[in-house]
GUTOR-188848 format. One record per residue: x, y, z of N, C-alpha, C in turn; residue in one letter; residue number from 1. Coordinates in steps of 0.1 Angstrom, whole numbers, plus 2048, in hexadecimal, padded with zeros to 3 digits. Layout:
N
 n_xx n_yy n_zz ca_xx ca_yy ca_zz c_xx c_yy c_zz pase kolnu
    X    Y    Z     X     Y     Z    X    Y    Z    A   NUM
...
//
This chain:
109
 n_xx n_yy n_zz ca_xx ca_yy ca_zz c_xx c_yy c_zz pase kolnu
  809  7F4  801   7FE   800   801  808  80B  801    X     1
  809  816  7F5   80F   820   7F7  80D  82D  802    X     2
  81B  830  807   818   83A   811  80D  845  80F    X     3
  805  84E  816   7FE   857   814  806  865  819    X     4
  808  86E  80B   811   879   80B  80B  887  811    X     5
  7FC  883  815   7F2   88F   81C  7F7  894  821    X     6
  7FD  88D  82F   801   897   83A  80C  8A0  837    X     7
  816  898  82D   81E   8A4   827  81D  8AF  81F    X     8
  813  8AB  817   80D   8B7   80E  805  8C3  814    X     9
  7FC  8BA  820   7F6   8C3   82C  7FF  8CE  836    X    10
  80D  8C6  838   815   8CD   83E  81D  8D8  835    X    11
  820  8D8  829   827   8DF   822  81B  8E9  81F    X    12
  810  8EA  81C   806   8F5   818  804  8FD  829    X    13
  805  8F8  834   808   900   83E  812  907  840    X    14
  81D  900  83B   82C   908   83C  82A  913  832    X    15
  822  911  823   825   91D   81A  81A  92C  822    X    16
  813  924  827   808   92D   82E  810  938  83A    X    17
  817  932  841   81E   936   84A  82B  93D  846    X    18
  830  93A  83B   83B   945   835  832  950  82E    X    19
  829  94E  827   824   95B   822  821  962  82C    X    20
  815  95D  839   813   969   844  820  96D  84A    X    21
  82D  968  849   837   96F   84E  842  976  84A    X    22
  838  977  839   841   97D   82F  84F  97A  82B    X    23
  851  96E  82D   85D   968   827  85E  962  817    X    24
  85C  96B  80F   858   967   802  864  95E  7FA    X    25
  86D  963  802   87C   95C   7FC  87C  94E  7FE    X    26
  877  947  808   876   93A   80B  86A  934  806    X    27
  863  936  7FE   857   930   7F6  85C  929  7EB    X    28
  866  92C  7E2   86A   921   7D9  86D  915  7DE    X    29
  877  914  7E7   879   906   7EB  86C  8FB  7EF    X    30
  863  906  7F8   859   8FE   7FC  850  8FB  7F0    X    31
  849  903  7E7   843   900   7DD  84B  8F2  7D1    X    32
  859  8F2  7D0   860   8E8   7CC  85B  8D8  7D7    X    33
  85B  8DC  7DF   859   8CE   7E9  847  8CD  7E9    X    34
  841  8D7  7E4   834   8D2   7E6  830  8CD  7D8    X    35
  835  8CF  7D0   835   8C6   7C2  839  8BB  7C0    X    36
  844  8B6  7C9   84A   8AC   7C8  840  8A5  7D1    X    37
  83D  8A6  7DD   830   89E   7E6  824  89C  7DF    X    38
  822  8A6  7D5   814   8A5   7CE  814  89A  7C5    X    39
  823  89B  7BC   824   892   7B3  827  883  7B7    X    40
  826  884  7C5   827   872   7CD  81C  86E  7CD    X    41
  811  877  7D0   805   877   7D9  7FB  86F  7CD    X    42
  7FA  862  7D5   7EE   85B   7CC  7E3  853  7D6    X    43
  7DC  84F  7D0   7D0   84A   7D7  7CC  852  7E2    X    44
  7C9  85D  7E2   7C6   864   7EC  7B4  864  7F0    X    45
  7AF  862  7F9   7A0   85F   7FE  79E  871  7F9    X    46
  790  871  7FC   78B   87E   7FD  78C  886  804    X    47
  78B  880  812   78F   88B   81D  79E  893  81D    X    48
  7A6  88A  816   7B6   88C   814  7B5  897  80B    X    49
  7AD  897  800   7AB   8A2   7F5  7A3  8AD  7F8    X    50
  79C  8AA  801   794   8B4   80A  79C  8BE  810    X    51
  7A4  8B7  817   7B0   8C1   81F  7B7  8C6  815    X    52
  7BE  8C4  80D   7C7   8C9   807  7BF  8D6  7FF    X    53
  7B4  8D2  7F5   7AC   8DD   7F0  7A9  8E9  7F8    X    54
  7A3  8E7  806   7A4   8F3   812  7B3  8F8  813    X    55
  7BB  8F2  818   7C8   8FA   81C  7CB  901  80B    X    56
  7CA  8FD  800   7D3   900   7F5  7C9  90D  7F0    X    57
  7BC  910  7F5   7B1   918   7F0  7B6  922  7FC    X    58
  7BA  920  807   7BC   92A   810  7CA  930  80E    X    59
  7D2  927  807   7DE   92E   801  7DE  937  7FA    X    60
  7D2  934  7EF   7D1   93D   7E3  7CA  94C  7E9    X    61
  7C1  948  7F2   7BF   959   7F6  7C7  960  801    X    62
  7D2  958  803   7DD   95D   80C  7E3  965  7FE    X    63
  7EA  962  7F6   7EF   966   7EB  7EA  96E  7E3    X    64
  7DC  96F  7E1   7D7   979   7DE  7D7  988  7E2    X    65
  7D4  984  7F1   7D8   992   7FE  7E5  994  7FD    X    66
  7ED  98C  7FB   7FD   990   7FA  802  997  7EE    X    67
  7F9  992  7E0   7FC   99B   7D5  7F6  9A8  7D6    X    68
  7E9  9A9  7DA   7E4   9B7   7DB  7E8  9BE  7E5    X    69
  7F1  9B8  7F1   7FB   9C6   7F8  807  9C9  7F0    X    70
  80C  9C0  7EB   816   9C1   7E2  814  9CD  7D7    X    71
  80C  9CD  7D0   806   9D5   7C6  803  9E4  7CD    X    72
  7FB  9E6  7DA   7FA   9ED   7DE  803  9F7  7E4    X    73
  811  9EF  7E8   81C   9F6   7EC  822  9FD  7E0    X    74
  822  9F3  7D6   826   9F6   7CB  822  A05  7C5    X    75
  816  A08  7C5   80C   A14   7C1  811  A1D  7C9    X    76
  814  A1B  7D6   814   A26   7E2  820  A29  7DE    X    77
  82D  A23  7DD   83A   A26   7D8  83B  A33  7CC    X    78
  832  A2A  7C0   832   A33   7B6  82A  A40  7B9    X    79
  826  A42  7C3   81C   A4D   7C4  828  A56  7CD    X    80
  82F  A53  7D7   837   A5C   7E0  83F  A5F  7D5    X    81
  846  A56  7C8   84F   A5B   7C1  84A  A65  7B6    X    82
  83C  A65  7B2   839   A6C   7AB  834  A7B  7AF    X    83
  832  A7E  7BB   832   A8A   7C6  83F  A8F  7C2    X    84
  84B  A89  7C2   855   A8E   7C8  85A  A95  7B9    X    85
  853  A8E  7AF   85C   A96   7A2  853  A9E  79E    X    86
  849  AA7  7A3   840   AB2   79B  832  AB2  79D    X    87
  82C  AB8  798   821   ABC   797  815  AB3  78D    X    88
  80C  AAF  791   804   AA5   78D  7F8  AB0  788    X    89
  7F1  AAF  778   7E8   AB7   778  7DF  AAF  76E    X    90
  7D0  AB4  76B   7C7   AAB   767  7C0  AB3  759    X    91
  7B9  AAC  752   7B5   AB5   747  7A9  AB9  74A    X    92
  7A1  ABC  745   78F   AC2   743  788  AB0  747    X    93
  78E  AA6  741   785   A9B   73D  78E  A94  74C    X    94
  794  A96  754   79D   A8E   75E  7A3  A86  75C    X    95
  7A6  A88  750   7B6   A7F   74E  7C3  A85  752    X    96
  7CC  A7E  756   7D9   A82   75B  7E1  A88  750    X    97
  7E6  A95  753   7F3   A9A   74A  800  A97  74C    X    98
  806  A9C  744   814   A9B   746  81A  A9F  756    X    99
  822  A9A  75E   824   AA2   76A  830  AAB  765    X   100
  82D  ABC  76C   834   AC3   768  83F  AC5  773    X   101
  84B  ACA  774   852   ACB   77E  85B  AD7  77B    X   102
  856  AE0  787   85C   AED   784  86B  AEF  78F    X   103
  875  AF1  787   882   AEE   78E  884  AFE  78F    X   104
  896  B02  794   894   B0E   797  899  B16  789    X   105
  89D  B10  783   8A1   B18   776  896  B1B  76C    X   106
  889  B17  76C   87E   B16   768  877  B20  76D    X   107
  87C  B27  77A   873   B30   784  87A  B3E  780    X   108
  885  B3D  77D   88F   B4D   77D  88E  B4F  76B    X   109
//
């Protein structure tokens, strides 16, 4: 009878989740490779094992989505801060953003 790898898969999914929560993204690659290996060895899993794996995988997917949203928000905020330092932003009558205007000392004289 083949060994049931479900505890390994579930354990790896839990470890990936904790790694995401701890923001240790550099540690995800080896965990992902280990998970792929464990899944490739998984055979004859019963419905309870599959349900457990599916639940944990869905949880990890939701966590990854939240991480992506957070990273995108941080990047937008950094871009906004950088754009403020480059000059004035204006909008035309239709509300479209116009080119950034920068007023240097030479332009004022």
